[in-house]
N, C-alpha and C positions, 0 to 999 in steps of 0.2 A: 187623855189628850196628849198628843206628841208635843215635844218641847217647842218646835218651830211654829206650832199652831197656838201656843199658849201666850197669855199676857206676859209671863216672865221673859219670854224671848224678846218681845217688843220692848219691855222695860229696860233690859240690859243692853239691847242694841242701841236704843235711843240715848241712853246715858253715855254709852261709849262714843257715839257720834257727837254728842254735845261736848264731850271732853276734847274733841278735835276741832269741832266747828267754832266754838266760842272763842278760843284763843286766835284762830285764824281770822275770824270776823273782827276781833279787836285790833289785830295787826292791820287789817284793811282800813279800819277806822282811823288808826294812827297815820297811815300813809295819806289818806284823803285830807286829814286836818293839817298835817305838818309837812308833807312832801309834795303837795300839789303846786306846780310852778305857776308863776304869774300869768303865763299864757293860757292856763286852764281855769283862771278865776271865774270866768263866766259860767262854767259848768260845775264848779266845785260844790256849790251848795245843793244842787239837785242830785249830784252823786252822793253827797253826805245824807241827804234826805232818804234816798233809796236804800243806802247801806244801813241806816239806823232802823228803818222799818224791817229790813231783812234780818237784822240782828235780833230785834224784838220777836219776830216770827219764829226764828230758830230756837231761842230760849223758851218760848211758849210751847213749842211742839216737842222739844227734847227734854224738858224738865218740868215745866209748870202744869201741862195737861197730860201728856203721854197717852194719847187716845187709842185704845184698843178697839179697832173698828170691827163691826159685824155686819157685812153686807150679805144678802140683799135686804135685810130687815131694818136697815137704817138704825142700827143700835150701836152702842158704845159702852165701854167700861173705862172710866178715867183712872189713871194710875199715878198721876203727877202730884206735885206739891200743893197745887190748888185744892186737891181733894184730901190728901193725907194730912196736911198741916193747917189748911185754912177752911176746909169744908165749903168751898165755893160750889153752888149748884151746878149740876152737869150741863143743863141747857145753856147757862151763861158761858161756860167753858167752850161749848160747841160754837156758840155765837161768836166768841172771841177768835177762835181759830179760823173760821171761815171768813170773817171780816178782815183779819190780818192778811190772809192769803191774797185776797183781791186788792187790798191796799198796797201790798208789795208790787202787784202787777201794775197798778196805776202809777206808783212811784217810778217804775221803770219807764212807763209811757211819758212821764214828765221830763225825763232826760232827752228824749227825742223832740218833745215840744220845745224844750229850751234851745236845742240846736237849731231848730227851724226858726224860732223867734229871733235869736241872737244873730243869725247869719242872714236871714232873708225877710223877716216880717216886722222889723221894728217900725217901719214907716207904712205898714199895710193895715188893713182893717182888722186883721187878727189881733192886734194889740188891744182892741176894745173887748174882745171875747175871751181873753186868757183867764181873767179872774173868775167870771161866771163858769167857764169850762172846768176850772179846778174845783170850785165850790160844789158844782153839780155832781162831779165824779166822786169826790170824797163823801158827799151826802148819799150817793147811790150805794157805795160799798158799805156804808154804815147802816143802811136800812133794808137791804135786799133780803136779809134773813128774818125780818120781822114777821112775815106771814107764817113761817114755820115756827118761830119762837112763840108766837101768840096762840098757836093751835096745837100745843104739846098735848098728846093724848093722856088719858088715865093710864098710869104705868102698869097696874095689875092686869088690866084688860089687854094692853098693848103687848106685854110680855107673853101672855097666853096665846095671843094671835101670832106672835113671832115664832113660837115653838110649833104652832100648827102649820105655819107657812113653810118653815124649814125644819122638819122633824129631826134631822141629824145634828142640830145644834147641840153642843156639849151641855150636859145637865149641870156642869159646874157653874155655868153662867147664871143659873137661877140663884146661886148663893152669893154671887158677886154683886157689886153696885151697878147692875145692868140697867141701862137707860135707852129708851126708844124715842128718837126724835119725832117720828111721824109714822102713822100706820098707812097713810095714803102717800106713796112716794111721788105722786104727780105734783103735789104742792111743793114738796121739798126740791125735786129736780127742776120744777118750773122756775123756782127762784134762782137756781144755779144757771140754768140755760139763759134766763133773762140777763143776769149780770155778765155772763160770759159774752153773749152776743152784743150787749151794750158796749163793753170795753173793746172788744175786737173790731167792731165797726168804726171805732175811733183810732185804735192802735195801728191797724194795718194801713189805712190811708195816710196816717201821719208818718209812718216809716217810709212809705213809697214816695210821698211828696218831698220829704227831707232828702232822701237819697237822690231823687231826680234833680233837685235844685243843686246839690253839691256836684254831681257829675256834669250838669249843664254848665256850671260856673267854671269847672276845670276845662271843658272844651272851648268855651267862649272867652276864657281868660278875663271874665268880668271882675274877678278878684284875684289877689295874689295866688298864683298857681301853687306855690309851696304851701300857703295857708290852706288852700282847699284840699291838697293832697293829705295834709295832716288831719283835716276834718274827716276825710274819707276813711283814713286809718282808724280814727276814733270811732266812726260809725261801725266799721267792721268789728271792732271790739264790743260795741254795744249789741250788735247782731248776735255775737257769740254768747253774751250774757243772757240776752232774751231767749236765745235758742235753748240754753241750759234750763232756764225757767220753764219754758213750755214743755220740754222733754220730761223734767222731773215732776211737774205739777199736772200737766194735762194728760199725760199717759195714765196716771191713776184716775183722773177725772173720766176718761173714756172707759176705763175698767169699771168704775162705779156705775156708769150708765148701763153698761152691758150687764153687770150683775143684777141690777134692779129690774131691768126690763125682761131678763131671761130667767130670773129667780135662781141664779147660779151662786152656789156657796162654796168657797174655797178658803179655809182659814189661813193657810200659808200665804196665799195671794193677798188676803186682807191685811196681814202684817207687813208684807213687803211693799205694798203700795204706800203705806204711811212712812216706812223707812225711806222709800224713794223720795217722797215729798220733803222729808227732813234733810235729805242730802243736798238739796238745791243750794243752800247757803254756802256750803263748801265749794261746790262747782263754780258758782258765780264769783266767789271771792278769789279763787285760784285764777280765774280768767281776768278779773280786775287787776290782780297783782302782777300777772305775767304779760298782759297786753299793753299796759301803759309804761313807757320807758322810765319815767321818774320813780314810779312805784317799784318796778322791777329792780332798779338800781338800789333803792332803799332797802328792799328785802335782802338782796345779796350782801349789802354792807352789814345788816343786822346779823345774818348768819355767819359772816366772816368774824364779826366781833364775838359772837357766841362760841364759835369754833376756837378762836384764839384763846378765849378765857378757860376753855377746858383742855387745851393742849393739842388740838387738832391742827392748829394753824401756827406754824413756827417761822421765825425769821432766821435765815441762814446767810452768812456772808459768802460772796462769790470771790474766789481768789484766781488771779490770772496765773499763767504758767510759771512766773518767777516768784510767786508767793505774795504778791501785793494785793491787799483787799481793794477791790474796785467799788463795790456798792453792796447794798443789802437787797436781797430778793426774797419775796414771799413764796413759800411752797405750801400749797393748800389743796384740800379736797374739792374746793369750789372753783 
């Protein structure tokens, strides 16, 4: 087995990503909690909710589970701490990862819902449907994997079937803690297709109606033009974050569908699609910290402080032509 095809490659890659992603996520958490201005208070808590779920998901996939995927046989070898230290059953780990993935998606959706409600729907009928909407969606992401979870096949038979389905699977997998979620991929993929369609049929109209209302308010000047311009910039940043999520999570999702329906086996691709998913937290946090001016300013100040403490940022006096000190000026890499 080549190194890039192996569980070791995934293990070290995800640990390396976690070492970068977690501090970055914690920095984002700090900025949301302590650097969100009063003008953003109405969105602060939904941003925090989304970021916390994202942080939990990133820790889960880069340290707790580290799922070595084997498509198209719907198999996995868990390599994380939940297996090595706590002995958590593999099917529960899979349930946790997939549930958290779609919880993150819904938490992003709540940010758009919050903007729509705060700006346009406080006095409309939507205010009566918000709480049921949230409860139903959190319930849906919590139970959509139940059909697969409750129909886990006998593992000895499932593994034999997997090696018959894909004869070139490495024999080393037999000696590992190899687990098959399902022998009939239709049930497994059916659950995924259901929850994806369920959330997208809500997410896309919510984005469109919020964007349309903001742009209409700017044109009609029904609210402060400056306020609406700021809201539009805020939405643009949300679009970038949502785009990063879809790119890093749904590209692997499409590959998974392709692999299962065509019986395509590529161990390197199997590793990289999970690495791609694990990268989403870093992408979204970088967008968060760079798109919102208060957070960007806080990050720059933090790096200036760090640079100053290690000697990269020094204060030098400026002297005029006759040798009199006028002021102090910072010379910095930033």
